[in-house]
N, C-alpha and C positions, 0 to 999 in steps of 0.2 A: 867817263861817260856821263853825258847829260841828255835830258829829254829834248833840249833845243837842238843838239847835235843830230838826232835823228831826223829832224825836219831839214837841216842843211846838208848833211852827208850820211845817209843811212847805211851806205856800204862800210864805212869806218866803225860806225856804232855797232853793226851786227858782227863785224869782224872780231871786234873786243868782246861783244857779249857772248859769242859762241864758245869762248875759252872758260867762261865760268858755268856753274852748276844751272840747271833750269829752275827758274823762281817765278812764282805768280803773284807775289806782293804787289809789284808795280803795275803788272798788267790788269790786276783785279781793280786796283785804285784808278787806272784810266777808265775801264769799263763802268766802274760804279758812278764816277763823275759824269760820264757820257749818259748813263742810264738816269741819272737825277736830271740832266738838262732835257732828255726826251720826256720824262714825267712832268717836267714844268711846262713844256710845249703842249702836252695832252690836256693839262690842267687849264691852261688858257683857252684852248679850242673847245673843251667840253663845258666849261663854265659859261662861255659866251653862247653856246647852243642851249645851256640849261636856262639861261635869262629869257628864252623865248617860251619856254615850258608853262603851262598852266599850274597853279599852286598845287592842286590835286595829285600832280605827277612829281612833286618835288623829291619823294622818296625814291622813285625810279631814277631820278637825276642823280641823286647822291649815289646810288647803287653803279650808275653808269661812270660817274666821275672816278670812283675808287678802282673800278674795272680798268678804265682808260689808264689811270696812273700806273697801276700794277703792270697792265699789259706792256706800256711803253717802256717801263724799267725792264721787266724781265725780257721783252723783245730784243734789246741790245745784247743781251748775253746769248740769246738764241742765235741772232745774227752772227755774232763773233764765233761760234761754234760751227754754223753753217759755213760762213766764209772759210774757216780752217779746213772743214772736210773737203770743199769743193778745191781748195788750193792744193790740199794734200793729195787727192785723187788725180787731178791734172797734171801735177808736177811728177806723178809716179808714171803717168803715160810718157813724159819727156825725161825719164831716167833719174828722177829724184830719189835720193836715199837718205833717210833721217828720222829722228823720232817724232811721232805726232805730238807729244807733249811740248817739245821744243818748237815745233810749228805753230801749235796754238799759243805759246808764250809770245812769238815773234809777230804774229798777225794782230794781236791786241795793240802793238805800237803803231800799226798802220792806221788805226782809227783816230790817232791824236789829231790830225788836221781836221777832222769832222767836228771837233770842239768848236772851231771857228765858225763853222756853218750853222752849227747849232744854236749858238748864242746869237748870232745875227738874225737867224729865222725866228727866235722866240720874240726878238724885239719887233720885227717885221709883222709877224702874225698878231701880236697884240695891238699893234697900232692899226693894222687893216680892221681887226675886229671891233676897235673902238669907234670906228666910223661907219659900221654896218648897224642897221636896224633889224635885228635877228628876228622880229616879229613879221618882217615883210619877206624873209628869206626862207626857202625851203631847206631846212637842215640837211637833207638829203643831197642837196645839190651844192652844198657849202664848199666842197673841194673845187667844183667849176668856178665859183665865185673868187676863191683864192687865186686860181690860176689866171684869172682874167685881170688880176691886178699887176700893172706893169711892175712894181716894186718886187713883187712875188716872182714873177717871171725873171727878173734879175737875178733873184736869190737862187733860182734854178739853175742858171747859167754858172753862178758862182760855184753852185753845188757839184757841177759837172768838173770844173776845174779842180775843185778839192777832191774830187774821186780820183782824177789823175794824179794828183800829188800823193794820195794814199796809195795808189797802184805803184808809184815809184819806190815807195818804202817796202810794200809788200814783196815786190819782185827781189829786192835786195835781202829781204828777210828769208825768202825761199833760197836764194843763192847759197846762204850759209846754213839754214836749218836743214836744207835738203841736198846740199852738196851740188848744186847745178850751176850751169853756165848762165850768164847774164841773158843770153839770147832766149834759152829754154824758159827761164824763170819768167821773163818778160811776156812770152806766149802764154804760159799757164795762167798768169794773172790777167792779161788783157782779154782772154776769151770771156770770163764772167762780167769783168768790168766793162768791156766793150758792150756787152749785151744791155748791161744796166745804163750806160750813157745813152744807147739807141733808144731804150724805152723812156728815158727822161726827155730826150729830143722830141720823140713822137708825141708825148704828153705836152710838152711845151707848145709845139706847132699845131697841136690839135688834130694831127692826121688820123 
């Protein structure tokens, strides 16, 4: 079993993985790496906003930077647990049976595709911020400024595709962790993921 196998054939990966004991070393390494990427992204954005702050507010900027980095890193693990709880509860509705720890373990693997989007987003965000004069932009409206950029809009579209890729991994994770049919696992996964994608489309289209 390799991590590349889960990207190409998640069903076979989990079919083999379910035969071994629950282990969190690999899932934790995956989430730590994603957390570091989230922290880097938060650093790029916060430092750009700080550049527009007056010197007398520098201390508040540093505090904000530390909070943003910590929040981004910890937020990844909170997201992991929340996704697991949602998938666990929804899979129960569709007849799923299995250990929560196993579900938590398998859900972590579904976040692997997001690494691609995270790295791309960091590059794009840093490039966009390098062209923005932060002294002329309202920090509160910075999100609207980013979303108005065509490249960032493309990243959002790629993010939706990545989300579907992750969903494919998660459904097979539920099939084996929760002893479900592919159909029921797909429904359990696509309810929250579908809502997430819908929200992204609404944001992208400015509806």
